[in-house]
C-alpha positions as YAML, in Angstrom:
chain: A
units: angstrom
residues:
- id: 1
  name: MET
  ca: [138.55, 206.50, 51.22]
- id: 2
  name: ILE
  ca: [137.89, 206.10, 46.78]
- id: 3
  name: VAL
  ca: [136.31, 203.44, 45.26]
- id: 4
  name: TYR
  ca: [137.42, 204.25, 42.19]
- id: 5
  name: GLU
  ca: [140.22, 206.15, 40.60]
- id: 6
  name: SER
  ca: [142.06, 206.07, 37.52]
- id: 7
  name: ASP
  ca: [143.61, 208.82, 35.09]
- id: 8
  name: VAL
  ca: [141.23, 210.39, 31.98]
- id: 9
  name: GLY
  ca: [142.98, 207.54, 29.62]
- id: 10
  name: GLY
  ca: [142.06, 204.78, 32.01]
- id: 11
  name: PHE
  ca: [138.39, 206.40, 32.91]
- id: 12
  name: ARG
  ca: [137.67, 206.85, 28.93]
- id: 13
  name: ARG
  ca: [139.07, 202.98, 27.76]
- id: 14
  name: ASP
  ca: [136.62, 201.73, 30.68]
- id: 15
  name: VAL
  ca: [133.75, 203.77, 29.38]
- id: 16
  name: LEU
  ca: [134.97, 202.55, 25.84]
- id: 17
  name: THR
  ca: [134.84, 198.79, 26.58]
- id: 18
  name: ASN
  ca: [131.22, 198.73, 28.17]
- id: 19
  name: ARG
  ca: [132.50, 198.17, 32.01]
- id: 20
  name: ILE
  ca: [132.99, 200.84, 34.02]
- id: 21
  name: GLU
  ca: [129.52, 200.27, 35.72]
- id: 22
  name: GLU
  ca: [130.88, 196.65, 36.23]
- id: 23
  name: ARG
  ca: [134.18, 198.32, 37.56]
- id: 24
  name: ILE
  ca: [132.79, 199.95, 40.02]
- id: 25
  name: HIS
  ca: [129.97, 197.62, 41.21]
- id: 26
  name: GLN
  ca: [132.90, 195.55, 42.13]
- id: 27
  name: LEU
  ca: [135.26, 197.90, 43.97]
- id: 28
  name: PHE
  ca: [132.48, 199.67, 45.75]
- id: 29
  name: GLN
  ca: [131.72, 196.12, 47.17]
- id: 30
  name: GLN
  ca: [135.44, 195.43, 48.41]
- id: 31
  name: VAL
  ca: [136.48, 199.18, 49.44]
- id: 32
  name: LEU
  ca: [132.78, 200.05, 51.06]
- id: 33
  name: ARG
  ca: [131.69, 196.20, 51.54]
- id: 34
  name: ARG
  ca: [127.90, 196.83, 51.07]
- id: 35
  name: ARG
  ca: [125.85, 196.20, 47.73]
- id: 36
  name: THR
  ca: [124.01, 199.17, 46.21]
- id: 37
  name: SER
  ca: [120.90, 198.26, 43.84]
- id: 38
  name: GLU
  ca: [121.03, 197.72, 40.01]
- id: 39
  name: SER
  ca: [119.93, 201.58, 40.00]
- id: 40
  name: GLU
  ca: [122.55, 202.96, 40.93]
- id: 41
  name: ILE
  ca: [124.57, 200.86, 38.64]
- id: 42
  name: ASN
  ca: [122.39, 201.89, 35.86]
- id: 43
  name: ALA
  ca: [122.88, 205.31, 36.90]
- id: 44
  name: TRP
  ca: [126.67, 205.35, 36.68]
- id: 45
  name: LYS
  ca: [126.45, 203.40, 32.90]
- id: 46
  name: ASN
  ca: [124.04, 206.15, 31.92]
- id: 47
  name: SER
  ca: [126.12, 209.17, 33.54]
- id: 48
  name: LEU
  ca: [129.27, 207.93, 33.55]
- id: 49
  name: SER
  ca: [128.91, 207.92, 29.83]
- id: 50
  name: HIS
  ca: [128.14, 211.63, 29.38]
- id: 51
  name: MET
  ca: [131.12, 212.23, 31.19]
- id: 52
  name: ASP
  ca: [133.35, 210.37, 29.23]
- id: 53
  name: ARG
  ca: [132.31, 212.87, 26.28]
- id: 54
  name: VAL
  ca: [133.24, 216.12, 28.64]
- id: 55
  name: LEU
  ca: [136.56, 214.53, 29.03]
- id: 56
  name: SER
  ca: [136.76, 214.00, 25.31]
- id: 57
  name: ASP
  ca: [137.92, 217.45, 25.20]
- id: 58
  name: ALA
  ca: [141.34, 217.88, 24.01]
- id: 59
  name: VAL
  ca: [142.10, 220.66, 26.75]
- id: 60
  name: ILE
  ca: [141.73, 217.91, 29.49]
- id: 61
  name: PRO
  ca: [145.03, 216.27, 29.81]
- id: 62
  name: GLU
  ca: [144.97, 212.24, 29.82]
- id: 63
  name: ASP
  ca: [146.72, 212.31, 32.53]
- id: 64
  name: ALA
  ca: [144.30, 213.99, 35.13]
- id: 65
  name: GLY
  ca: [142.79, 212.18, 38.01]
- id: 66
  name: VAL
  ca: [139.40, 210.63, 38.17]
- id: 67
  name: ALA
  ca: [137.84, 209.69, 41.09]
- id: 68
  name: ILE
  ca: [134.28, 208.32, 41.13]
- id: 69
  name: GLU
  ca: [132.56, 207.38, 44.51]
- id: 70
  name: PHE
  ca: [134.79, 209.70, 47.24]
- id: 71
  name: LEU
  ca: [133.38, 208.46, 50.51]
- id: 72
  name: ILE
  ca: [134.12, 211.87, 52.45]
- id: 73
  name: PRO
  ca: [135.89, 211.67, 55.33]
- id: 74
  name: GLY
  ca: [133.93, 211.82, 58.79]
- id: 75
  name: MET
  ca: [130.79, 211.61, 56.71]
- id: 76
  name: ALA
  ca: [128.19, 209.45, 55.03]
- id: 77
  name: ASN
  ca: [128.38, 211.61, 51.84]
- id: 78
  name: ARG
  ca: [130.04, 210.90, 48.59]
- id: 79
  name: ILE
  ca: [131.19, 212.70, 45.75]
- id: 80
  name: ASP
  ca: [130.07, 211.52, 42.52]
- id: 81
  name: PHE
  ca: [132.98, 212.56, 40.71]
- id: 82
  name: LEU
  ca: [136.10, 214.05, 40.94]
- id: 83
  name: LEU
  ca: [138.42, 215.85, 38.36]
- id: 84
  name: THR
  ca: [142.23, 216.58, 39.62]
- id: 85
  name: GLY
  ca: [145.52, 217.95, 38.01]
- id: 86
  name: PHE
  ca: [146.91, 221.29, 37.41]
- id: 87
  name: ASN
  ca: [145.97, 224.36, 35.86]
- id: 88
  name: GLY
  ca: [148.08, 226.21, 33.26]
- id: 89
  name: ASP
  ca: [150.54, 228.05, 36.43]
- id: 90
  name: ARG
  ca: [151.04, 224.49, 37.72]
- id: 91
  name: ARG
  ca: [148.54, 225.16, 40.71]
- id: 92
  name: LYS
  ca: [146.48, 221.85, 41.82]
- id: 93
  name: VAL
  ca: [142.76, 221.88, 41.54]
- id: 94
  name: ALA
  ca: [140.03, 219.86, 41.56]
- id: 95
  name: VAL
  ca: [136.40, 219.68, 40.04]
- id: 96
  name: ILE
  ca: [133.91, 218.23, 42.03]
- id: 97
  name: VAL
  ca: [130.97, 217.19, 39.70]
- id: 98
  name: GLU
  ca: [127.74, 215.76, 41.11]
- id: 99
  name: LEU
  ca: [125.55, 213.62, 39.03]
- id: 100
  name: LYS
  ca: [121.95, 213.36, 37.91]
...
């Protein structure tokens, strides 16, 4: 189950308009049907603005996939940030980022 899903371009627009943490918080409640703490909301705002800078690199295509708060099936754990796409050989790739 994924809380937030977009492409790099959409994610960067959500960060640029200062609504990324609001969107994730709203989706978190809808998808996971539970509330979260103010500190987690602030952590999203702070860490995801850093990820926006990372994703501004021209080598990363705008249509690469972004998933935030991916609930690992059969576990209570979540992946903070997942970037998906294709490498130079057109093979599927995923990069998992644990945000602190």
